[in-house]
C-alpha positions as CSV (number, residue, x, y, z in Angstrom):
1,M,-2.8,26.8,86.4
2,G,-0.7,27.9,89.2
3,I,2.9,27.2,90.0
4,D,4.1,26.7,93.5
5,F,7.5,28.3,94.5
6,E,9.0,27.9,98.0
7,L,10.4,31.1,99.0
8,T,13.1,31.1,101.6
9,P,13.1,34.2,104.2
10,K,15.7,36.7,103.4
11,Q,18.7,36.6,105.8
12,K,21.0,39.4,106.7
13,R,24.7,38.6,105.8
14,P,27.4,39.2,108.3
15,A,29.0,42.7,108.2
16,G,31.9,43.0,105.7
17,E,30.9,39.8,103.7
18,P,30.2,40.4,100.1
19,C,26.8,39.7,98.7
20,C,28.4,37.9,95.7
21,E,31.9,37.3,93.8
22,P,32.9,39.8,91.0
23,V,32.3,38.4,87.6
24,V,35.7,39.8,86.3
25,Y,38.5,42.0,87.8
26,P,40.0,45.0,86.0
27,D,43.2,44.6,83.9
28,V,44.0,48.2,84.1
29,E,46.0,49.3,87.0
30,R,44.7,52.3,89.0
31,A,47.6,54.5,87.8
32,Q,47.1,53.7,84.1
33,A,43.2,54.1,84.6
34,E,43.8,57.6,85.9
35,R,46.1,58.5,83.0
36,M,43.6,57.2,80.5
37,G,40.6,59.0,82.4
38,A,42.6,62.3,82.2
39,I,42.9,61.8,78.3
40,A,39.5,60.8,77.9
41,K,38.2,63.7,79.9
42,A,40.5,66.1,77.8
43,L,38.9,64.6,74.8
44,G,35.4,65.0,76.0
45,D,35.0,68.3,74.3
46,P,34.1,68.2,70.5
47,V,36.5,71.3,69.8
48,R,39.4,69.4,71.5
49,I,38.8,66.2,69.4
50,Q,38.9,68.4,66.2
51,L,42.1,70.2,67.4
52,V,43.6,66.8,67.9
53,D,42.5,65.8,64.6
54,V,44.0,68.7,63.0
55,L,47.4,68.4,64.8
56,R,47.4,64.7,64.1
57,K,47.0,65.3,60.2
58,H,49.6,68.1,60.1
59,A,53.2,67.1,59.2
60,G,54.9,69.1,61.8
61,K,54.2,71.7,64.4
62,V,51.1,73.9,64.0
63,C,51.0,77.7,65.3
64,V,48.0,78.7,67.3
65,C,47.7,81.5,64.8
66,E,46.9,78.8,62.1
67,L,44.3,76.9,64.3
68,V,42.2,80.0,65.2
69,P,40.7,80.6,61.7
70,L,39.5,77.0,61.7
71,F,37.1,77.5,64.6
72,D,34.5,80.1,65.5
73,L,36.3,80.8,68.7
74,S,38.7,83.5,70.0
75,Q,42.5,82.9,70.2
76,P,42.3,82.8,73.9
77,T,39.6,80.1,73.8
78,V,41.6,78.0,71.4
79,S,44.7,78.3,73.6
80,H,42.7,77.3,76.6
81,H,41.5,74.0,74.8
82,L,45.1,73.4,73.8
83,K,46.4,73.9,77.4
84,K,43.8,71.4,78.5
85,L,45.1,68.9,75.9
86,R,48.7,70.0,77.0
87,D,47.9,69.2,80.7
88,A,46.5,65.7,79.7
89,G,49.6,64.8,77.9
90,I,48.0,64.6,74.5
91,V,49.8,67.5,72.8
92,G,53.2,69.1,73.2
93,S,54.1,72.7,72.5
94,E,57.1,74.8,71.8
95,R,57.3,78.6,72.1
96,Q,59.0,80.6,69.3
97,G,58.6,84.4,70.0
98,L,55.1,85.5,70.6
99,W,53.4,82.1,69.2
100,A,53.2,78.6,70.6
101,Y,53.4,75.7,68.1
102,Y,51.5,72.6,68.9
103,Y,51.9,68.9,68.0
104,V,50.4,65.5,69.1
105,L,52.3,63.2,71.4
106,P,51.7,59.8,69.7
107,E,52.6,57.8,72.9
108,A,49.6,59.3,74.7
109,M,47.1,58.2,72.2
110,E,48.7,54.7,71.9
111,E,48.0,53.9,75.4
112,L,44.3,54.7,74.9
113,S,44.1,53.1,71.5
114,A,45.7,49.9,72.7
115,W,43.3,49.6,75.5
116,L,40.3,50.3,73.2
117,T,41.3,47.6,70.9
């Protein structure tokens, strides 16, 4: 039992002409996508997710010296992860003497959360 299909030869489309129309267009503007991408990239490390979780649950600012015992990492490594989170705008910090105190910036997480829902 055979089925006959009539095949049409392929034709080259003119230069610059799209092969098809996009199914949907992005709602996220480029600048917003770059901000959310930086946040997502910073949260791409499990230690950073855990750091944000601890800071989020804490009622106030948390000293680095309080965070180091929670991880099997040196203080400079924990500080490095916190710097990446700070650079992405996820956490803020204040210096008091020798120590830095960190806290979550809720507005950074709200934008990402709103997009995900």
